C-alpha positions as CSV (number, residue, x, y, z in Angstrom):
1,X,35.0,-2.8,-22.4
2,X,32.7,-4.7,-24.8
3,X,32.1,-7.5,-22.0
4,X,31.2,-4.9,-19.5
5,X,28.8,-3.4,-21.9
6,X,27.3,-7.0,-22.6
7,X,26.9,-7.5,-18.8
8,X,25.2,-4.3,-18.3
9,X,23.0,-4.9,-21.2
10,X,22.0,-8.3,-20.0
11,X,21.2,-7.0,-16.3
12,X,19.2,-4.2,-17.9
13,X,17.2,-6.6,-19.9
14,X,16.6,-9.0,-17.0
15,X,15.5,-6.2,-15.0
16,X,13.2,-4.6,-17.5
17,X,11.3,-7.6,-18.4
18,X,11.0,-10.5,-15.8
19,X,12.0,-8.7,-12.6
20,X,9.9,-5.6,-13.2
21,X,6.9,-7.7,-14.2
22,X,7.1,-9.9,-11.1
23,X,7.6,-6.7,-8.8
24,X,4.7,-5.1,-10.5
25,X,2.2,-7.7,-9.7
26,X,3.9,-9.3,-6.6
27,X,1.1,-11.5,-4.5
28,X,-1.5,-10.4,-7.1
29,X,-3.9,-13.1,-8.7
30,X,-5.3,-12.7,-12.1
31,X,-8.7,-11.4,-10.6
32,X,-6.8,-8.7,-8.8
33,X,-5.0,-7.6,-12.0
34,X,-8.4,-7.6,-13.8
35,X,-10.7,-6.1,-11.3
36,X,-11.8,-2.4,-11.4
37,X,-10.8,-0.5,-8.2
38,X,-12.3,2.6,-6.8
39,X,-9.7,5.1,-7.9
40,X,-9.0,3.7,-11.4
41,X,-11.0,6.3,-13.1
42,X,-8.9,9.3,-11.4
43,X,-5.9,8.3,-13.9
44,X,-7.2,6.4,-16.9
45,X,-3.8,6.1,-19.0
46,X,-1.0,5.5,-16.3
47,X,2.5,5.1,-17.7
48,X,3.1,2.5,-14.9
49,X,0.7,0.4,-12.8
50,X,1.6,-1.8,-9.9
51,X,-0.9,-4.3,-8.2
52,X,0.2,-6.2,-5.5
53,X,-1.7,-8.3,-2.9
54,X,-2.0,-10.5,0.2
55,X,-4.4,-13.0,1.8
56,X,-5.4,-11.7,5.1
57,X,-6.8,-14.2,7.8
58,X,-9.1,-11.6,9.2
59,X,-12.2,-9.8,8.0
60,X,-12.0,-6.2,6.8
61,X,-13.2,-4.7,10.1
62,X,-10.0,-5.9,11.7
63,X,-7.6,-4.4,9.1
64,X,-9.5,-1.0,8.4
65,X,-8.6,0.8,11.6
66,X,-4.8,0.1,10.9
67,X,-5.1,1.5,7.3
68,X,-6.9,4.7,8.1
69,X,-4.3,5.7,10.8
70,X,-1.3,5.3,8.3
71,X,1.0,8.4,7.9
72,X,3.7,10.5,9.6
73,X,3.0,11.6,13.1
74,X,0.0,9.2,12.9
75,X,0.2,5.3,12.7
76,X,3.1,5.0,10.4
77,X,3.5,2.8,7.2
78,X,3.8,-0.6,8.8
79,X,6.8,-1.2,6.5
80,X,10.6,-1.1,7.4
81,X,10.7,1.5,10.1
82,X,14.4,2.1,10.0
83,X,14.2,2.9,6.2
84,X,11.1,5.1,6.5
85,X,12.9,7.0,9.3
86,X,16.1,7.2,7.5
87,X,14.4,8.7,4.5
88,X,12.3,11.1,6.7
89,X,9.0,9.6,6.0
90,X,8.4,8.7,9.6
91,X,9.6,10.0,13.1
92,X,8.8,7.0,15.1
93,X,8.1,3.4,14.9
94,X,4.7,2.2,13.1
95,X,1.9,1.7,15.6
96,X,1.3,-1.4,17.3
97,X,-2.2,-0.4,18.5
98,X,-5.3,1.2,17.1
99,X,-5.2,5.0,17.7
100,X,-8.6,6.4,18.3
101,X,-7.6,9.9,17.6
102,X,-6.8,8.9,13.8
103,X,-9.9,6.8,13.2
104,X,-12.1,9.6,11.5
105,X,-10.6,9.9,8.2
106,X,-12.6,11.7,5.5
107,X,-12.4,12.5,1.9
108,X,-10.2,15.7,1.4
109,X,-8.2,15.0,4.5
110,X,-4.4,14.9,3.7
111,X,-2.2,12.0,5.1
112,X,1.4,13.3,5.5
113,X,4.6,11.5,4.8
114,X,7.3,13.4,6.6
115,X,9.5,15.4,4.1
116,X,7.6,13.9,1.2
117,X,4.2,15.6,0.0
118,X,0.9,14.8,1.9
119,X,-1.6,12.5,0.1
120,X,-5.2,13.9,-0.2
121,X,-7.9,11.4,0.2
122,X,-9.9,11.2,-2.9
123,X,-12.1,8.1,-2.2
124,X,-12.9,6.6,1.4
125,X,-15.4,3.6,1.5
126,X,-15.2,2.2,5.0
127,X,-13.9,-1.3,5.2
128,X,-13.7,-1.3,1.3
129,X,-11.5,1.2,-0.3
130,X,-9.2,3.9,0.5
131,X,-7.8,6.1,-2.4
132,X,-4.9,8.7,-2.3
133,X,-4.6,11.1,-5.0
134,X,-1.3,12.8,-5.7
135,X,-1.9,14.1,-9.3
136,X,0.1,17.2,-10.4
137,X,2.4,17.1,-7.5
138,X,6.3,16.9,-7.5
139,X,6.4,15.9,-11.1
140,X,4.0,13.0,-11.0
141,X,0.3,11.9,-11.5
142,X,0.2,9.4,-8.9
143,X,-2.7,7.5,-7.4
144,X,-2.5,5.0,-4.6
145,X,-5.1,3.0,-3.6
146,X,-6.1,0.0,-1.3
147,X,-9.0,-2.3,-1.8
148,X,-10.3,-4.8,0.9
149,X,-12.2,-7.8,-0.7
150,X,-13.7,-10.4,1.5
151,X,-13.0,-14.2,0.5
152,X,-15.4,-15.5,3.2
153,X,-16.4,-14.5,6.9
154,X,-12.6,-14.8,8.1
155,X,-10.5,-14.1,5.1
156,X,-10.1,-11.2,2.8
157,X,-7.7,-10.1,0.0
158,X,-5.7,-6.8,0.7
159,X,-4.9,-5.1,-2.7
160,X,-2.5,-2.3,-3.3
161,X,-2.6,-0.6,-6.7
162,X,-0.2,2.3,-7.6
163,X,-0.7,4.0,-10.9
164,X,2.0,6.5,-12.0
165,X,2.3,9.0,-14.9
166,X,5.5,10.8,-14.8
167,X,5.4,14.4,-15.9
168,X,8.6,14.6,-17.8
169,X,11.7,12.7,-18.6
170,X,13.5,13.3,-15.3
171,X,10.4,12.1,-13.4
172,X,10.3,9.1,-15.7
173,X,14.0,8.1,-15.0
174,X,13.4,8.9,-11.1
175,X,10.2,6.5,-11.3
176,X,12.1,3.7,-12.8
177,X,15.4,3.9,-11.2
178,X,14.5,5.0,-7.7
179,X,10.7,5.1,-6.9
180,X,9.9,1.7,-8.7
181,X,12.4,-0.5,-6.8
182,X,12.0,1.1,-3.4
183,X,8.2,1.3,-3.8
184,X,8.1,-2.5,-4.3
185,X,10.3,-3.2,-1.3
186,X,8.3,-0.8,1.0
187,X,4.8,-1.6,-0.3
188,X,5.4,-5.3,-0.2
189,X,6.6,-5.0,3.6
190,X,3.6,-2.6,4.3
191,X,1.0,-5.0,2.9
192,X,2.4,-7.8,5.2
193,X,2.9,-5.4,8.2
194,X,-1.0,-4.6,7.7
195,X,-1.7,-8.3,7.6
196,X,0.1,-9.1,10.7
197,X,-1.7,-6.3,12.6
198,X,-5.1,-7.3,11.5
199,X,-4.5,-11.0,12.1
200,X,-3.3,-10.3,15.6
201,X,-6.4,-8.0,16.3
202,X,-8.7,-10.8,14.8
203,X,-7.0,-13.4,17.3
204,X,-7.3,-11.3,20.1
205,X,-11.0,-10.4,19.4
206,X,-11.7,-14.1,19.1
207,X,-9.8,-14.8,22.7
208,X,-12.0,-11.9,24.2
209,X,-15.2,-13.5,22.7
210,X,-14.2,-17.1,23.8
211,X,-13.9,-15.8,27.4
212,X,-17.2,-13.8,27.5
213,X,-19.9,-15.5,29.6
214,X,-22.5,-17.1,27.5
215,X,-26.0,-15.7,27.9
216,X,-28.2,-17.9,29.8
217,X,-30.6,-20.0,27.7
């Protein structure tokens, strides 16, 4: 009995300190952690904050079309489709092409996530920032934002930041025990899915441009 308690306690401490710290800043640079993002002012004192990032070998214009079409019965989430479909967030595989009908997102629009609540768009700065605001919904204040930060003409950083304030003990437990680990797994894969699609689009654009006839001198 005592040994089991010690093992459980050791695993809890291991998860609460090094593992949670690693998950909450996966792929983020010190600059990413310090940077002020477009939606930070919406939730100024979050209980939990998670900043994750990847380098994308493509400019923002090759990533932005994929980002604005996310959602249920839209472009999907570019994560683990089988898990998204299992939990009811999606009804089909994530898109592998740009969908023109979902390219006109605006502030105030709501992005649906299947059985979950829809996410209102709070900030939209084309090719720079998308902020989704789910405050006062389902027991949480939750702001989820994406920032696109050019490194040079051909590379950028894609940063995701989730800020969460549970509205009660039950919501706190759900956040720590369920949303946090699953959110890390799915968001990490989503960032990589966006990266893959943006880089493929950039490569296709470069091939197309290389085959265009040069204008006569």
